[in-house]
N, C-alpha and C positions, 0 to 999 in steps of 0.2 A: 276780573267780566263786565263788561261798562254796564251801570243800573238800568241803560237804557235799553237794554238787548234785550231782544222777543225770545220769549218762548220757544215757538218756530222754530228759530236763527238756533237754539240750542240745538232743540231736537235735530233740525237739519243737518248740525257739526255733527252728533251723535249717529243719526243715522249715516255717514256718509261714513265714519269712524268705522263702521259693525263691517260696513258693505269690501273695505278698506283690509278689511282684519279676513275678512271671508270667510263670517258667517254668516252673509247671503252673498254668495255663489253668482256671475255672471250665471241670465238665464233665470233665477229663481223667481221666486213669486213673494213677496212682501209682504208681512204680516196682518190684517183687514184693520183699517183706521180706529176701527172699536176697541183690537187689541194693541194694538201698538197707543193708545189712548190709554189701557188698562197698563202696559209696560212702565209709561212716563208717568205718570200718575196724573193725567191734565183731559180737559175735553177734546171732542174729536177734530176743535176748528183749530189749534193748532198745530195737531199731525197735517189737518189738509194744508193747509202753509205751507209745512212744512215739506209734504212731499211734495207741492206745487214749485217749490224754488227746486228739487231735484234731479223732477220731470224736464222746468227747462233748463236744469244744465247741463239736460241728457245723459243724466248718471242712472235712472230710471223711464220708464213709459207704463204707459194707460194698456191694453189689450183687451181685448172684443171678450164680453162675457164677464168685463170688472175685473178688479184689482189692479196693483204696479208689482212690476218687474223689472229685476234688473239687469239693463241693459246685456245684449249678449257678447256688447265690442268694449265692452267697458273693462280698460285694462289699472293697472298703477300707475302708469304715466300721466292716465286722465284722470283720475282722483290726486294724485301728486301737483297733477297742471291746476287744479282746481283753488289749490291753499294758496291764497296767495299773503307773501307779508307788507303789510301797512308800509311800510317805505315809498314813498313815492307816491302813493296814488294821491293825496292831493292833488300834486302837477297834474296828473294823467287827468283829472276829476275838471281839473282849472284847463285840461289841450283840448277836451267834448265842446265846451265853452265856445273854445277860438274857433275848432273844425265846424262846429255849425253857422260860423260867422262867415268861415271863411269859403267852406268849401261849397256851401249851395251855389251861393253868386259867382265861384270857379266854375260849377258847372253851366248856368245862366249865358257867362260869358263865352265860355267855349262854344256853346250851340252856333252864337254869335260868330265867333271869328278865329276860328280853328280854321285849319289847311286843310287840305284832302290827307296830306301827308302823315300830320297828326293826327287825321281821323282814323288814318291808317295803326299807325304806331299804336290807338288807346284798342284795339282789336288786335292786336298782333298781342299786347299783352294780356290784354280778357282773354286772349285761346290759351296763351301760355297759362292763365291763375284757374283754367277752364281743365287743362291735363294736368295740372300740380292737386291739384284742389278736388277736386270731382272727381279723376279718373284714376290720381295715385293714390288715392288719400292723405297728400298730408297738408301743415297750415297755408300755403299757396303764401306766406307773407310777403317775403320778395315784392314777388309779384302786385300784391295787391297795395302793398308801399310805393311802387313803379305805375301804378294807374291810378291812383291819385294822383301822384304829380302829374302827368301827361299832362291830366285834365288843369291843373295850375296853368302848365305852361301853355295850352292852349288860348288860354285868357291875353297871353301875349303885357299883362301888366307883368313891369317888374316888385315890384315894391309887394305882388302875393306869389310873387315868385320867391323870394328871397325869405318873405314869411314862411314857408310852407321847409323850404331849406332850412331855416334855423331848428324848426321842430323833429329835424327827422327823427334823434335818438327818441324822443317821450314816443313819436310815433310808433315806435319799434317794441317800446312797453304795452303799450295799450295792447298792439294786437298779438301780442305775445300773451296773453291775457284772453282776448277776446275770438282769439279764433282756434287757442290751444284745444278746449274741450272738443272741436267742430274734428280733427284728422279721425278719433272713434266715429262719426256718426255723418254717412254718406247724405241720407236729407238736409241735414244744416249744409255742410257744406253745398250742398247743389243752390240752397234757399239765397245763401249769401253771394256765391258765384251770378243766381236770376239777376239779386240786386244791383250788382254789377254791369249787369246787360243792360238793363233796362237805362240807364244810366247815358249808356255808348247810344244805344236808340234811339234815343229823343237829342239827345248832340247831333245825332246824323242826322235827322229829321230836322233841324233846325228848330228845334222847338226851344227856346230859352225856357219859360215856364216850366211846363214837363221836366225839363232835365233839373231843375234847383229841388220841384217837390220829391222826384225820384233820390238825387243823391240826401232829402234834408230825409224821406221815409228811409234808407240805408243808415244812415247817423242815428237815430233814434233806436234802432237796432239793437245796433254796435252799444249805442250807452247802456240801453234801457238789459241787454246781457252783464255791459262793465256793473251797473248798479245793483245785481243781482251779486255777484261776486263777492263786492266790498260789502254789500250789507251782511251776507250769511259765511263768507272761507278767509276772509281777509285775517292774517295771524298777526297779533300785536307783537312790533316791538320797543323794547325799553331804550 
């Protein structure tokens, strides 16, 4: 265990394990913050932080009237998907640095340079993403990768295009982490779809600055999700 590891990180993982083991089945209410604080022998502050992490990860939710509940759709696959091995994590973090440098500028250029055929291609992929992710409850990973690739292709910049091609393997690894929990949560899948839709709308309107901003918002949201997983659910390997 790392000496820098926060108490809330330990608690979030232990709660995740209890949920996985069936102590708190889907749909059940978790103990109150005060009860959990007594159970773990800590103050309510780290309990609140641990619950926030699980809520952001889609494992629990708050309901009207108070209290935290295990999501009805929570499955073994979702819980296992949250646990990530530390291998490749450093490269994936570096990937997001590259993506934030490359993709917002690609969206900017695509809004200026895209052809009608390329815009139509983006819309086709967006429709596929909606069908697979929102309607069918899948991760939509392949459509997601193809979507971002189609934007870079619309820059007509051969160096940008080659760069995204070289990053394809890391793209897939990162998306497996950030998209897998969404397969159980319709509102999260719909939210990710809407982020993609806003990027296409800005490109269609030929608004380069708006396209850049919408793309950056999308990447920051994905990076935030990845950061939560790295801090709380990475399984260290020797």
